[in-house]
N, C-alpha and C positions, 0 to 999 in steps of 0.2 A: 558539629553532625553524624548523627553515628547512623552509620552504616546500613543498616538498615529505611532507616526515616529517609536518605535519599534513595532507596532504592524506590520505598512507596512514592515519592514528590517527583523522580521521572519516568513511575513509569504512569503517574496523573497526567504530567505532562503531556507522557506522549499519548495517551484513551482520550484528550482531552482534545491536541495538535490533530488526529484522525479521526475526531469524531465533524474536526470546524470543519476537515478537507473532502468526509464526503457532503455537506449538508451544505459548508460555504465554500467552493476551491479558492476561488478567486479573492472573499476576504483571508483566508487563510493563509494563501499561498501569500499573500502581502503580508501581510506578516509575521513572517517565514524570509519574507530576504529580509527588514531588519533583525532578524534574529539567524544568524547565521549558523546558533550551535543547533538547530533545526533539522537544515539540512537535511539530516537521513531520517529522517520521517518523510516523508514528501517517498523517499526509496518505501516505503511498506510495502508497497503492492509488489515489488519485486518480489520485495521476503516472501509473502503470503504469496506469490508466485510459485518458487520455491516450495517453498515447504509442500505444496496445490501439488505438485510431478511430485517428491520424496515418496507423502504417507499415499501416494495414486499407487505408487509401484509397491509399495508394502502392502497398498491390499490387494495388489492386480494377484505378487505373490501365494498371499495367502488365502485369498478368497476366487474360486474363480464358480461365474457366474457366467451359466447362456440367457437366450431366446432373450425377450421383449426388457427384463432384467437389465439386460451387456448392453442393449441399445438404449435404454436409461438413464445406464449411468455412462457413457458419449456423452449424448443428449446432454447432460447436466454441466459438463468436465472440458464439456470445448466451449460452453457458453461461458461458463466461469473462464474460462484461457480468455478467450473473445473481449471480455469485458472487462477484465482485467487489464490486458494490454494496452486495451484503449484509453483507460480510467486516467490509467501511467502517462498514455500519450498526453494528456491533456495534465497529470502533472508539469509534466517535462515544459512544455512546450507557454505554460501559466508565468513560472517561474524563471523560464526565461527572457521573454516580454520586461517583466518587472526586473530583472536583474541588466538587462538592458536602456532600463526604462531611465531607470535607475543610474545608471555609467554615464545615458547623456547628461542625464540632472546635471551631475559633481563635474 
C-alpha cells in the first residue's frame, strides 16, 4: 500500500470513528473495544483540548481584546473546556465498562 493511500485510509477511519463517537458513543465504543488499534481515537478530545490551549495562548500573545469581546471569548473557551472534559469522561467511562464486561465474559 502506498504511503499516501495509507494516510487517506487512516484519516477516513479516524474521522469515521470520531463522527461515531460524537453521534453514537455507545455503539462506537463497543466497536472500538473489538478493534483495539482504534483506542487512540477515544482520546481525541484530549488532543483537541491540548490544541485549544496552545491556540489560545498563541492568540492571547498576538491579539489583545478588552471589554465584552474578552468576556465573550472567555465564555466560549470555558464552555469548550467543560464540555470537552465531560465528553472525555463519558468516553473513558464507557470504555472501562465495556472492557470490564469483556474481561468478565472471558
